All heavy atoms as a GROMACS GRO file, in nm:
protein
  596
    1MET      N    1   0.082  -0.119   0.002
    1MET     CA    2  -0.001  -0.001   0.000
    1MET      C    3   0.088   0.127   0.002
    1MET      O    4   0.060   0.218  -0.071
    1MET     CB    5  -0.092  -0.004   0.120
    1MET     CG    6  -0.180   0.118   0.136
    1MET     SD    7  -0.301   0.118   0.002
    1MET     CE    8  -0.396   0.258   0.049
    2ARG      N    9   0.191   0.127   0.084
    2ARG     CA   10   0.278   0.242   0.093
    2ARG      C   11   0.348   0.268  -0.042
    2ARG      O   12   0.359   0.381  -0.085
    2ARG     CB   13   0.382   0.221   0.202
    2ARG     CG   14   0.476   0.339   0.216
    2ARG     CD   15   0.568   0.326   0.334
    2ARG     NE   16   0.657   0.440   0.339
    2ARG     CZ   17   0.784   0.434   0.370
    2ARG    NH1   18   0.837   0.320   0.402
    2ARG    NH2   19   0.858   0.543   0.372
    3ASN      N   20   0.397   0.161  -0.108
    3ASN     CA   21   0.465   0.175  -0.236
    3ASN      C   22   0.367   0.229  -0.342
    3ASN      O   23   0.408   0.311  -0.425
    3ASN     CB   24   0.523   0.043  -0.281
    3ASN     CG   25   0.643   0.002  -0.198
    3ASN    OD1   26   0.702   0.082  -0.132
    3ASN    ND2   27   0.673  -0.126  -0.203
    4THR      N   28   0.244   0.186  -0.340
    4THR     CA   29   0.144   0.237  -0.435
    4THR      C   30   0.121   0.385  -0.412
    4THR      O   31   0.111   0.462  -0.508
    4THR     CB   32   0.011   0.159  -0.420
    4THR    OG1   33   0.039   0.020  -0.439
    4THR    CG2   34  -0.089   0.205  -0.522
    5LEU      N   35   0.110   0.426  -0.289
    5LEU     CA   36   0.090   0.569  -0.258
    5LEU      C   37   0.208   0.652  -0.303
    5LEU      O   38   0.193   0.758  -0.365
    5LEU     CB   39   0.065   0.588  -0.109
    5LEU     CG   40   0.047   0.731  -0.060
    5LEU    CD1   41  -0.074   0.792  -0.126
    5LEU    CD2   42   0.035   0.735   0.089
    6LEU      N   43   0.331   0.602  -0.279
    6LEU     CA   44   0.448   0.676  -0.323
    6LEU      C   45   0.457   0.685  -0.474
    6LEU      O   46   0.493   0.790  -0.528
    6LEU     CB   47   0.574   0.609  -0.268
    6LEU     CG   48   0.595   0.619  -0.115
    6LEU    CD1   49   0.715   0.538  -0.073
    6LEU    CD2   50   0.609   0.763  -0.073
    7LEU      N   51   0.418   0.578  -0.542
    7LEU     CA   52   0.416   0.581  -0.686
    7LEU      C   53   0.317   0.683  -0.740
    7LEU      O   54   0.348   0.763  -0.829
    7LEU     CB   55   0.388   0.443  -0.744
    7LEU     CG   56   0.370   0.434  -0.897
    7LEU    CD1   57   0.504   0.467  -0.965
    7LEU    CD2   58   0.327   0.295  -0.936
    8CYS      N   59   0.198   0.686  -0.685
    8CYS     CA   60   0.097   0.786  -0.723
    8CYS      C   61   0.140   0.929  -0.700
    8CYS      O   62   0.125   1.014  -0.782
    8CYS     CB   63  -0.036   0.757  -0.651
    8CYS     SG   64  -0.118   0.607  -0.704
    9LEU      N   65   0.203   0.953  -0.585
    9LEU     CA   66   0.251   1.086  -0.557
    9LEU      C   67   0.362   1.125  -0.650
    9LEU      O   68   0.367   1.241  -0.700
    9LEU     CB   69   0.303   1.092  -0.413
    9LEU     CG   70   0.197   1.092  -0.302
    9LEU    CD1   71   0.265   1.083  -0.165
    9LEU    CD2   72   0.110   1.214  -0.310
   10GLY      N   73   0.450   1.033  -0.684
   10GLY     CA   74   0.556   1.062  -0.778
   10GLY      C   75   0.503   1.093  -0.917
   10GLY      O   76   0.551   1.187  -0.982
   11LEU      N   77   0.406   1.017  -0.964
   11LEU     CA   78   0.344   1.044  -1.095
   11LEU      C   79   0.275   1.180  -1.096
   11LEU      O   80   0.282   1.254  -1.194
   11LEU     CB   81   0.248   0.933  -1.132
   11LEU     CG   82   0.312   0.801  -1.172
   11LEU    CD1   83   0.205   0.696  -1.193
   11LEU    CD2   84   0.398   0.814  -1.292
   12CYS      N   85   0.208   1.216  -0.988
   12CYS     CA   86   0.143   1.344  -0.978
   12CYS      C   87   0.245   1.458  -0.988
   12CYS      O   88   0.218   1.560  -1.054
   12CYS     CB   89   0.062   1.358  -0.852
   12CYS     SG   90  -0.090   1.259  -0.847
   13MET      N   91   0.356   1.439  -0.925
   13MET     CA   92   0.461   1.542  -0.928
   13MET      C   93   0.514   1.556  -1.069
   13MET      O   94   0.542   1.666  -1.116
   13MET     CB   95   0.574   1.514  -0.830
   13MET     CG   96   0.530   1.533  -0.686
   13MET     SD   97   0.648   1.488  -0.558
   13MET     CE   98   0.804   1.480  -0.635
   14CYS      N   99   0.527   1.446  -1.141
   14CYS     CA  100   0.579   1.449  -1.278
   14CYS      C  101   0.480   1.520  -1.370
   14CYS      O  102   0.521   1.600  -1.454
   14CYS     CB  103   0.606   1.309  -1.334
   14CYS     SG  104   0.751   1.230  -1.263
   15VAL      N  105   0.353   1.494  -1.354
   15VAL     CA  106   0.253   1.551  -1.440
   15VAL      C  107   0.241   1.702  -1.421
   15VAL      O  108   0.216   1.777  -1.511
   15VAL     CB  109   0.117   1.482  -1.419
   15VAL    CG1  110   0.007   1.553  -1.490
   15VAL    CG2  111   0.126   1.337  -1.464
   16THR      N  112   0.260   1.748  -1.296
   16THR     CA  113   0.244   1.890  -1.267
   16THR      C  114   0.371   1.972  -1.290
   16THR      O  115   0.370   2.091  -1.287
   16THR     CB  116   0.198   1.910  -1.121
   16THR    OG1  117   0.294   1.856  -1.036
   16THR    CG2  118   0.063   1.849  -1.098
   17ALA      N  119   0.484   1.905  -1.317
   17ALA     CA  120   0.606   1.977  -1.341
   17ALA      C  121   0.600   2.055  -1.474
   17ALA      O  122   0.534   2.013  -1.570
   17ALA     CB  123   0.724   1.881  -1.347
   18ARG      N  124   0.660   2.169  -1.476
   18ARG     CA  125   0.658   2.251  -1.598
   18ARG      C  126   0.791   2.237  -1.670
   18ARG      O  127   0.898   2.250  -1.612
   18ARG     CB  128   0.635   2.396  -1.564
   18ARG     CG  129   0.501   2.419  -1.503
   18ARG     CD  130   0.481   2.565  -1.469
   18ARG     NE  131   0.358   2.581  -1.394
   18ARG     CZ  132   0.244   2.623  -1.447
   18ARG    NH1  133   0.239   2.649  -1.572
   18ARG    NH2  134   0.141   2.637  -1.370
   19ALA      N  135   0.783   2.212  -1.800
   19ALA     CA  136   0.902   2.194  -1.882
   19ALA      C  137   0.966   2.329  -1.911
   19ALA      O  138   0.902   2.431  -1.923
   19ALA     CB  139   0.864   2.125  -2.012
   20GLN      N  140   1.098   2.326  -1.923
   20GLN     CA  141   1.170   2.447  -1.967
   20GLN      C  142   1.163   2.454  -2.116
   20GLN      O  143   1.133   2.354  -2.183
   20GLN     CB  144   1.318   2.431  -1.925
   20GLN     CG  145   1.344   2.419  -1.780
   20GLN     CD  146   1.496   2.401  -1.753
   20GLN    OE1  147   1.578   2.426  -1.840
   20GLN    NE2  148   1.529   2.353  -1.635
   21ASN      N  149   1.191   2.570  -2.168
   21ASN     CA  150   1.202   2.579  -2.314
   21ASN      C  151   1.335   2.516  -2.353
   21ASN      O  152   1.434   2.526  -2.281
   21ASN     CB  153   1.200   2.727  -2.357
   21ASN     CG  154   1.066   2.790  -2.337
   21ASN    OD1  155   0.967   2.723  -2.345
   21ASN    ND2  156   1.065   2.919  -2.307
   22GLY      N  157   1.335   2.449  -2.463
   22GLY     CA  158   1.457   2.382  -2.509
   22GLY      C  159   1.430   2.304  -2.636
   22GLY      O  160   1.322   2.312  -2.694
   23THR      N  161   1.527   2.226  -2.677
   23THR     CA  162   1.518   2.152  -2.803
   23THR      C  163   1.561   2.010  -2.783
   23THR      O  164   1.658   1.982  -2.709
   23THR     CB  165   1.616   2.220  -2.907
   23THR    OG1  166   1.583   2.358  -2.919
   23THR    CG2  167   1.602   2.152  -3.041
   24TYR      N  168   1.488   1.917  -2.846
   24TYR     CA  169   1.526   1.775  -2.849
   24TYR      C  170   1.602   1.749  -2.980
   24TYR      O  171   1.559   1.796  -3.087
   24TYR     CB  172   1.401   1.688  -2.846
   24TYR     CG  173   1.348   1.664  -2.708
   24TYR    CD1  174   1.239   1.735  -2.661
   24TYR    CD2  175   1.401   1.569  -2.625
   24TYR    CE1  176   1.188   1.715  -2.533
   24TYR    CE2  177   1.353   1.546  -2.497
   24TYR     CZ  178   1.246   1.619  -2.455
   24TYR     OH  179   1.198   1.598  -2.330
   25PHE      N  180   1.709   1.679  -2.969
   25PHE     CA  181   1.787   1.633  -3.086
   25PHE      C  182   1.782   1.482  -3.089
   25PHE      O  183   1.798   1.419  -2.986
   25PHE     CB  184   1.934   1.681  -3.076
   25PHE     CG  185   1.947   1.830  -3.078
   25PHE    CD1  186   1.958   1.902  -2.959
   25PHE    CD2  187   1.952   1.901  -3.198
   25PHE    CE1  188   1.970   2.038  -2.960
   25PHE    CE2  189   1.967   2.039  -3.199
   25PHE     CZ  190   1.974   2.107  -3.080
   26GLU      N  191   1.763   1.429  -3.207
   26GLU     CA  192   1.766   1.282  -3.225
   26GLU      C  193   1.906   1.241  -3.274
   26GLU      O  194   1.963   1.309  -3.360
   26GLU     CB  195   1.661   1.237  -3.325
   26GLU     CG  196   1.520   1.256  -3.278
   26GLU     CD  197   1.418   1.200  -3.375
   26GLU    OE1  198   1.435   1.086  -3.421
   26GLU    OE2  199   1.322   1.273  -3.405
   27GLY      N  200   1.958   1.134  -3.218
   27GLY     CA  201   2.088   1.084  -3.264
   27GLY      C  202   2.095   0.936  -3.258
   27GLY      O  203   2.001   0.870  -3.218
   28SER      N  204   2.203   0.881  -3.305
   28SER     CA  205   2.220   0.734  -3.307
   28SER      C  206   2.368   0.704  -3.292
   28SER      O  207   2.454   0.785  -3.320
   28SER     CB  208   2.162   0.671  -3.432
   28SER     OG  209   2.231   0.718  -3.545
   29LEU      N  210   2.395   0.580  -3.246
   29LEU     CA  211   2.531   0.530  -3.238
   29LEU      C  212   2.529   0.379  -3.255
   29LEU      O  213   2.428   0.316  -3.228
   29LEU     CB  214   2.598   0.572  -3.109
   29LEU     CG  215   2.526   0.539  -2.979
   29LEU    CD1  216   2.586   0.411  -2.919
   29LEU    CD2  217   2.540   0.652  -2.881
   30GLU      N  218   2.640   0.326  -3.301
   30GLU     CA  219   2.650   0.182  -3.318
   30GLU      C  220   2.710   0.118  -3.192
   30GLU      O  221   2.813   0.165  -3.140
   30GLU     CB  222   2.738   0.147  -3.438
   30GLU     CG  223   2.670   0.169  -3.570
   30GLU     CD  224   2.752   0.117  -3.686
   30GLU    OE1  225   2.809   0.006  -3.676
   30GLU    OE2  226   2.757   0.188  -3.785
   31VAL      N  227   2.645   0.013  -3.146
   31VAL     CA  228   2.693  -0.063  -3.033
   31VAL      C  229   2.701  -0.207  -3.080
   31VAL      O  230   2.600  -0.273  -3.099
   31VAL     CB  231   2.598  -0.053  -2.910
   31VAL    CG1  232   2.648  -0.139  -2.795
   31VAL    CG2  233   2.579   0.093  -2.868
   32GLY      N  234   2.822  -0.254  -3.102
   32GLY     CA  235   2.842  -0.385  -3.163
   32GLY      C  236   2.779  -0.384  -3.304
   32GLY      O  237   2.813  -0.303  -3.386
   33ASP      N  238   2.684  -0.476  -3.328
   33ASP     CA  239   2.615  -0.482  -3.456
   33ASP      C  240   2.481  -0.408  -3.456
   33ASP      O  241   2.406  -0.411  -3.553
   33ASP     CB  242   2.589  -0.629  -3.496
   33ASP     CG  243   2.719  -0.700  -3.528
   33ASP    OD1  244   2.820  -0.634  -3.566
   33ASP    OD2  245   2.724  -0.824  -3.511
   34SER      N  246   2.449  -0.340  -3.342
   34SER     CA  247   2.318  -0.276  -3.329
   34SER      C  248   2.330  -0.123  -3.345
   34SER      O  249   2.427  -0.063  -3.293
   34SER     CB  250   2.257  -0.305  -3.195
   34SER     OG  251   2.238  -0.446  -3.180
   35LEU      N  252   2.233  -0.064  -3.408
   35LEU     CA  253   2.223   0.079  -3.419
   35LEU      C  254   2.126   0.126  -3.308
   35LEU      O  255   2.013   0.084  -3.302
   35LEU     CB  256   2.172   0.123  -3.553
   35LEU     CG  257   2.164   0.274  -3.577
   35LEU    CD1  258   2.304   0.333  -3.575
   35LEU    CD2  259   2.094   0.302  -3.711
   36ARG      N  260   2.173   0.205  -3.217
   36ARG     CA  261   2.091   0.260  -3.104
   36ARG      C  262   2.060   0.403  -3.126
   36ARG      O  263   2.143   0.478  -3.173
   36ARG     CB  264   2.165   0.242  -2.973
   36ARG     CG  265   2.208   0.100  -2.939
   36ARG     CD  266   2.084   0.017  -2.918
   36ARG     NE  267   2.125  -0.115  -2.869
   36ARG     CZ  268   2.042  -0.207  -2.836
   36ARG    NH1  269   1.913  -0.185  -2.843
   36ARG    NH2  270   2.084  -0.324  -2.798
   37THR      N  271   1.937   0.442  -3.097
   37THR     CA  272   1.895   0.584  -3.114
   37THR      C  273   1.873   0.645  -2.974
   37THR      O  274   1.852   0.574  -2.876
   37THR     CB  275   1.769   0.591  -3.194
   37THR    OG1  276   1.663   0.520  -3.130
   37THR    CG2  277   1.786   0.538  -3.336
   38TYR      N  278   1.877   0.774  -2.969
   38TYR     CA  279   1.859   0.845  -2.843
   38TYR      C  280   1.802   0.985  -2.868
   38TYR      O  281   1.807   1.033  -2.983
   38TYR     CB  282   1.990   0.858  -2.766
   38TYR     CG  283   2.096   0.935  -2.838
   38TYR    CD1  284   2.106   1.074  -2.822
   38TYR    CD2  285   2.192   0.870  -2.919
   38TYR    CE1  286   2.208   1.144  -2.889
   38TYR    CE2  287   2.287   0.940  -2.984
   38TYR     CZ  288   2.300   1.076  -2.968
   38TYR     OH  289   2.395   1.146  -3.035
   39LEU      N  290   1.746   1.042  -2.763
   39LEU     CA  291   1.703   1.182  -2.767
   39LEU      C  292   1.795   1.261  -2.674
   39LEU      O  293   1.823   1.218  -2.562
   39LEU     CB  294   1.558   1.198  -2.717
   39LEU     CG  295   1.451   1.142  -2.807
   39LEU    CD1  296   1.312   1.163  -2.740
   39LEU    CD2  297   1.451   1.212  -2.943
   40LEU      N  298   1.840   1.378  -2.716
   40LEU     CA  299   1.921   1.463  -2.635
   40LEU      C  300   1.841   1.596  -2.618
   40LEU      O  301   1.806   1.662  -2.718
   40LEU     CB  302   2.053   1.492  -2.699
   40LEU     CG  303   2.141   1.597  -2.633
   40LEU    CD1  304   2.185   1.550  -2.494
   40LEU    CD2  305   2.262   1.630  -2.719
   41TYR      N  306   1.808   1.630  -2.495
   41TYR     CA  307   1.734   1.755  -2.469
   41TYR      C  308   1.835   1.860  -2.421
   41TYR      O  309   1.915   1.835  -2.328
   41TYR     CB  310   1.630   1.730  -2.360
   41TYR     CG  311   1.560   1.860  -2.320
   41TYR    CD1  312   1.464   1.912  -2.399
   41TYR    CD2  313   1.599   1.925  -2.201
   41TYR    CE1  314   1.401   2.032  -2.364
   41TYR    CE2  315   1.536   2.040  -2.166
   41TYR     CZ  316   1.437   2.095  -2.246
   41TYR     OH  317   1.375   2.213  -2.214
   42VAL      N  318   1.831   1.975  -2.484
   42VAL     CA  319   1.919   2.085  -2.447
   42VAL      C  320   1.829   2.204  -2.406
   42VAL      O  321   1.755   2.256  -2.488
   42VAL     CB  322   2.013   2.122  -2.562
   42VAL    CG1  323   2.103   2.244  -2.520
   42VAL    CG2  324   2.096   2.007  -2.607
   43PRO      N  325   1.836   2.246  -2.278
   43PRO     CA  326   1.756   2.361  -2.237
   43PRO      C  327   1.798   2.487  -2.310
   43PRO      O  328   1.912   2.505  -2.350
   43PRO     CB  329   1.791   2.376  -2.085
   43PRO     CG  330   1.850   2.245  -2.045
   43PRO     CD  331   1.914   2.190  -2.169
   44ALA      N  332   1.700   2.576  -2.332
   44ALA     CA  333   1.725   2.700  -2.404
   44ALA      C  334   1.830   2.786  -2.330
   44ALA      O  335   1.901   2.867  -2.392
   44ALA     CB  336   1.595   2.779  -2.424
   45THR      N  337   1.839   2.774  -2.198
   45THR     CA  338   1.931   2.857  -2.121
   45THR      C  339   2.077   2.808  -2.129
   45THR      O  340   2.166   2.876  -2.081
   45THR     CB  341   1.888   2.859  -1.974
   45THR    OG1  342   1.874   2.729  -1.924
   45THR    CG2  343   1.757   2.935  -1.957
   46TYR      N  344   2.100   2.693  -2.186
   46TYR     CA  345   2.236   2.642  -2.202
   46TYR      C  346   2.303   2.715  -2.317
   46TYR      O  347   2.256   2.713  -2.428
   46TYR     CB  348   2.236   2.489  -2.230
   46TYR     CG  349   2.373   2.434  -2.253
   46TYR    CD1  350   2.460   2.419  -2.149
   46TYR    CD2  351   2.416   2.400  -2.379
   46TYR    CE1  352   2.587   2.368  -2.163
   46TYR    CE2  353   2.544   2.349  -2.399
   46TYR     CZ  354   2.627   2.334  -2.292
   46TYR     OH  355   2.753   2.285  -2.310
   47ASP      N  356   2.416   2.778  -2.288
   47ASP     CA  357   2.490   2.850  -2.392
   47ASP      C  358   2.631   2.798  -2.416
   47ASP      O  359   2.704   2.852  -2.497
   47ASP     CB  360   2.494   3.000  -2.358
   47ASP     CG  361   2.570   3.031  -2.228
   47ASP    OD1  362   2.633   2.939  -2.168
   47ASP    OD2  363   2.568   3.148  -2.185
   48GLY      N  364   2.668   2.692  -2.346
   48GLY     CA  365   2.798   2.629  -2.369
   48GLY      C  366   2.913   2.696  -2.297
   48GLY      O  367   3.026   2.651  -2.310
   49THR      N  368   2.891   2.802  -2.220
   49THR     CA  369   3.000   2.868  -2.153
   49THR      C  370   3.031   2.810  -2.018
   49THR      O  371   3.139   2.836  -1.959
   49THR     CB  372   2.968   3.018  -2.132
   49THR    OG1  373   2.851   3.033  -2.052
   49THR    CG2  374   2.950   3.088  -2.265
   50GLN      N  375   2.943   2.726  -1.962
   50GLN     CA  376   2.964   2.659  -1.834
   50GLN      C  377   2.940   2.510  -1.847
   50GLN      O  378   2.864   2.469  -1.935
   50GLN     CB  379   2.865   2.715  -1.728
   50GLN     CG  380   2.879   2.863  -1.700
   50GLN     CD  381   2.779   2.903  -1.596
   50GLN    OE1  382   2.756   2.832  -1.498
   50GLN    NE2  383   2.716   3.018  -1.616
   51GLU      N  384   3.002   2.435  -1.759
   51GLU     CA  385   2.973   2.290  -1.757
   51GLU      C  386   2.838   2.268  -1.690
   51GLU      O  387   2.806   2.330  -1.589
   51GLU     CB  388   3.082   2.218  -1.679
   51GLU     CG  389   3.216   2.217  -1.749
   51GLU     CD  390   3.318   2.136  -1.676
   51GLU    OE1  391   3.288   2.072  -1.573
   51GLU    OE2  392   3.433   2.136  -1.723
   52TRP      N  393   2.761   2.179  -1.750
   52TRP     CA  394   2.628   2.138  -1.694
   52TRP      C  395   2.632   1.987  -1.672
   52TRP      O  396   2.697   1.915  -1.749
   52TRP     CB  397   2.516   2.174  -1.791
   52TRP     CG  398   2.475   2.317  -1.790
   52TRP    CD1  399   2.556   2.427  -1.780
   52TRP    CD2  400   2.343   2.367  -1.807
   52TRP    NE1  401   2.481   2.539  -1.789
   52TRP    CE2  402   2.350   2.509  -1.802
   52TRP    CE3  403   2.220   2.305  -1.820
   52TRP    CZ2  404   2.238   2.585  -1.812
   52TRP    CZ3  405   2.108   2.386  -1.832
   52TRP    CH2  406   2.118   2.524  -1.827
   53PRO      N  407   2.558   1.938  -1.575
   53PRO     CA  408   2.551   1.790  -1.556
   53PRO      C  409   2.474   1.724  -1.670
   53PRO      O  410   2.384   1.785  -1.728
   53PRO     CB  411   2.482   1.775  -1.424
   53PRO     CG  412   2.403   1.901  -1.408
   53PRO     CD  413   2.478   2.008  -1.475
   54LEU      N  414   2.508   1.603  -1.697
   54LEU     CA  415   2.433   1.520  -1.791
   54LEU      C  416   2.341   1.428  -1.710
   54LEU      O  417   2.386   1.357  -1.624
   54LEU     CB  418   2.527   1.434  -1.876
   54LEU     CG  419   2.461   1.335  -1.970
   54LEU    CD1  420   2.381   1.410  -2.076
   54LEU    CD2  421   2.566   1.244  -2.033
   55VAL      N  422   2.212   1.436  -1.738
   55VAL     CA  423   2.110   1.350  -1.671
   55VAL      C  424   2.067   1.246  -1.774
   55VAL      O  425   2.024   1.281  -1.886
   55VAL     CB  426   1.992   1.434  -1.621
   55VAL    CG1  427   1.888   1.344  -1.558
   55VAL    CG2  428   2.040   1.542  -1.525
   56VAL      N  429   2.078   1.121  -1.738
   56VAL     CA  430   2.042   1.011  -1.826
   56VAL      C  431   1.911   0.944  -1.776
   56VAL      O  432   1.904   0.910  -1.656
   56VAL     CB  433   2.153   0.907  -1.836
   56VAL    CG1  434   2.116   0.796  -1.930
   56VAL    CG2  435   2.282   0.973  -1.885
   57SER      N  436   1.816   0.928  -1.865
   57SER     CA  437   1.691   0.863  -1.830
   57SER      C  438   1.668   0.746  -1.923
   57SER      O  439   1.642   0.766  -2.042
   57SER     CB  440   1.574   0.964  -1.841
   57SER     OG  441   1.453   0.903  -1.811
   58TYR      N  442   1.682   0.626  -1.870
   58TYR     CA  443   1.665   0.505  -1.950
   58TYR      C  444   1.517   0.464  -1.952
   58TYR      O  445   1.448   0.478  -1.854
   58TYR     CB  446   1.746   0.387  -1.891
   58TYR     CG  447   1.895   0.404  -1.905
   58TYR    CD1  448   1.969   0.444  -1.798
   58TYR    CD2  449   1.958   0.373  -2.024
   58TYR    CE1  450   2.109   0.459  -1.810
   58TYR    CE2  451   2.095   0.386  -2.036
   58TYR     CZ  452   2.168   0.428  -1.930
   58TYR     OH  453   2.303   0.444  -1.938
   59HIS      N  454   1.476   0.414  -2.068
   59HIS     CA  455   1.337   0.362  -2.079
   59HIS      C  456   1.342   0.209  -2.074
   59HIS      O  457   1.446   0.147  -2.096
   59HIS     CB  458   1.268   0.413  -2.204
   59HIS     CG  459   1.335   0.372  -2.332
   59HIS    ND1  460   1.316   0.249  -2.387
   59HIS    CD2  461   1.418   0.439  -2.412
   59HIS    CE1  462   1.384   0.243  -2.500
   59HIS    NE2  463   1.449   0.354  -2.516
   60GLY      N  464   1.223   0.150  -2.047
   60GLY     CA  465   1.212   0.006  -2.038
   60GLY      C  466   1.205  -0.061  -2.177
   60GLY      O  467   1.208   0.004  -2.279
   61PHE      N  468   1.191  -0.192  -2.175
   61PHE     CA  469   1.194  -0.274  -2.296
   61PHE      C  470   1.094  -0.232  -2.402
   61PHE      O  471   1.131  -0.215  -2.518
   61PHE     CB  472   1.174  -0.419  -2.257
   61PHE     CG  473   1.175  -0.513  -2.372
   61PHE    CD1  474   1.292  -0.535  -2.442
   61PHE    CD2  475   1.059  -0.579  -2.412
   61PHE    CE1  476   1.294  -0.622  -2.550
   61PHE    CE2  477   1.062  -0.664  -2.516
   61PHE     CZ  478   1.180  -0.687  -2.588
   62ASN      N  479   0.971  -0.214  -2.368
   62ASN     CA  480   0.866  -0.184  -2.466
   62ASN      C  481   0.830  -0.036  -2.473
   62ASN      O  482   0.728   0.001  -2.527
   62ASN     CB  483   0.741  -0.265  -2.440
   62ASN     CG  484   0.752  -0.408  -2.491
   62ASN    OD1  485   0.831  -0.432  -2.584
   62ASN    ND2  486   0.680  -0.498  -2.430
   63VAL      N  487   0.911   0.048  -2.411
   63VAL     CA  488   0.879   0.191  -2.407
   63VAL      C  489   0.984   0.264  -2.492
   63VAL      O  490   1.101   0.239  -2.484
   63VAL     CB  491   0.890   0.244  -2.261
   63VAL    CG1  492   0.867   0.393  -2.256
   63VAL    CG2  493   0.785   0.173  -2.177
   64GLY      N  494   0.936   0.357  -2.575
   64GLY     CA  495   1.027   0.434  -2.661
   64GLY      C  496   1.082   0.556  -2.591
   64GLY      O  497   1.035   0.597  -2.485
   65ALA      N  498   1.185   0.616  -2.652
   65ALA     CA  499   1.249   0.734  -2.591
   65ALA      C  500   1.153   0.852  -2.577
   65ALA      O  501   1.154   0.920  -2.474
   65ALA     CB  502   1.371   0.772  -2.676
   66GLN      N  503   1.068   0.874  -2.676
   66GLN     CA  504   0.978   0.992  -2.666
   66GLN      C  505   0.873   0.970  -2.559
   66GLN      O  506   0.844   1.062  -2.484
   66GLN     CB  507   0.907   1.017  -2.803
   66GLN     CG  508   0.828   1.145  -2.800
   66GLN     CD  509   0.911   1.268  -2.775
   66GLN    OE1  510   1.006   1.294  -2.846
   66GLN    NE2  511   0.878   1.343  -2.669
   67PHE      N  512   0.825   0.847  -2.543
   67PHE     CA  513   0.728   0.819  -2.434
   67PHE      C  514   0.797   0.838  -2.301
   67PHE      O  515   0.736   0.898  -2.208
   67PHE     CB  516   0.673   0.676  -2.445
   67PHE     CG  517   0.574   0.641  -2.341
   67PHE    CD1  518   0.444   0.684  -2.349
   67PHE    CD2  519   0.614   0.569  -2.226
   67PHE    CE1  520   0.354   0.651  -2.247
   67PHE    CE2  521   0.526   0.538  -2.127
   67PHE     CZ  522   0.394   0.579  -2.137
   68GLN      N  523   0.920   0.792  -2.287
   68GLN     CA  524   0.994   0.811  -2.160
   68GLN      C  525   1.010   0.959  -2.129
   68GLN      O  526   0.995   1.004  -2.017
   68GLN     CB  527   1.130   0.742  -2.168
   68GLN     CG  528   1.217   0.762  -2.047
   68GLN     CD  529   1.167   0.690  -1.924
   68GLN    OE1  530   1.079   0.606  -1.931
   68GLN    NE2  531   1.223   0.725  -1.810
   69ALA      N  532   1.041   1.038  -2.231
   69ALA     CA  533   1.059   1.183  -2.212
   69ALA      C  534   0.927   1.246  -2.170
   69ALA      O  535   0.923   1.333  -2.081
   69ALA     CB  536   1.111   1.248  -2.338
   70ASP      N  537   0.816   1.205  -2.232
   70ASP     CA  538   0.685   1.261  -2.200
   70ASP      C  539   0.640   1.225  -2.062
   70ASP      O  540   0.594   1.309  -1.985
   70ASP     CB  541   0.580   1.211  -2.302
   70ASP     CG  542   0.603   1.268  -2.439
   70ASP    OD1  543   0.678   1.367  -2.454
   70ASP    OD2  544   0.549   1.208  -2.536
   71ILE      N  545   0.657   1.098  -2.023
   71ILE     CA  546   0.603   1.054  -1.892
   71ILE      C  547   0.693   1.096  -1.777
   71ILE      O  548   0.645   1.134  -1.671
   71ILE     CB  549   0.582   0.898  -1.890
   71ILE    CG1  550   0.495   0.856  -1.772
   71ILE    CG2  551   0.713   0.823  -1.884
   71ILE    CD1  552   0.352   0.894  -1.784
   72SER      N  553   0.824   1.100  -1.797
   72SER     CA  554   0.914   1.140  -1.687
   72SER      C  555   0.928   1.290  -1.677
   72SER      O  556   0.958   1.342  -1.572
   72SER     CB  557   1.053   1.079  -1.710
   72SER     OG  558   1.115   1.141  -1.821
   73GLN      N  559   0.904   1.361  -1.785
   73GLN     CA  560   0.916   1.506  -1.792
   73GLN      C  561   1.056   1.551  -1.739
   73GLN      O  562   1.066   1.648  -1.664
   73GLN     CB  563   0.804   1.576  -1.718
   73GLN     CG  564   0.672   1.548  -1.783
   73GLN     CD  565   0.560   1.634  -1.731
   73GLN    OE1  566   0.580   1.720  -1.644
   73GLN    NE2  567   0.441   1.617  -1.785
   74MET      N  568   1.158   1.479  -1.779
   74MET     CA  569   1.293   1.513  -1.738
   74MET      C  570   1.335   1.649  -1.788
   74MET      O  571   1.424   1.710  -1.726
   74MET     CB  572   1.390   1.405  -1.788
   74MET     CG  573   1.380   1.271  -1.714
   74MET     SD  574   1.422   1.283  -1.538
   74MET     CE  575   1.593   1.323  -1.547
   75ASP      N  576   1.269   1.699  -1.889
   75ASP     CA  577   1.307   1.835  -1.935
   75ASP      C  578   1.276   1.943  -1.835
   75ASP      O  579   1.327   2.054  -1.844
   75ASP     CB  580   1.242   1.866  -2.072
   75ASP     CG  581   1.093   1.848  -2.071
   75ASP    OD1  582   1.034   1.804  -1.971
   75ASP    OD2  583   1.032   1.878  -2.177
   76SER      N  584   1.194   1.913  -1.735
   76SER     CA  585   1.164   2.012  -1.631
   76SER      C  586   1.276   2.015  -1.525
   76SER      O  587   1.287   2.111  -1.452
   76SER     CB  588   1.032   1.980  -1.563
   76SER     OG  589   1.040   1.858  -1.489
   77VAL      N  590   1.360   1.910  -1.524
   77VAL     CA  591   1.470   1.906  -1.428
   77VAL      C  592   1.582   1.993  -1.480
   77VAL      O  593   1.651   2.057  -1.411
   77VAL     CB  594   1.520   1.761  -1.408
   77VAL    CG1  595   1.639   1.753  -1.319
   77VAL    CG2  596   1.408   1.676  -1.354
   0.00000   0.00000   0.00000
């Protein structure tokens, strides 16, 4: 019960978060024999003059990168 409540609260916080202005870039890279794709979000306030942390958000097996970006709203972080 407690885990369910925490999950619901976490999802509510994600849904109410406001995204920053920015741009998503699509890219790909080869890993062994596989071509992997990714989304890179760059906030509009990033100008390249300072170091910023890289935040990585992995999606599950049947979930795509755009769905992960939409549901997690990592662009608000």
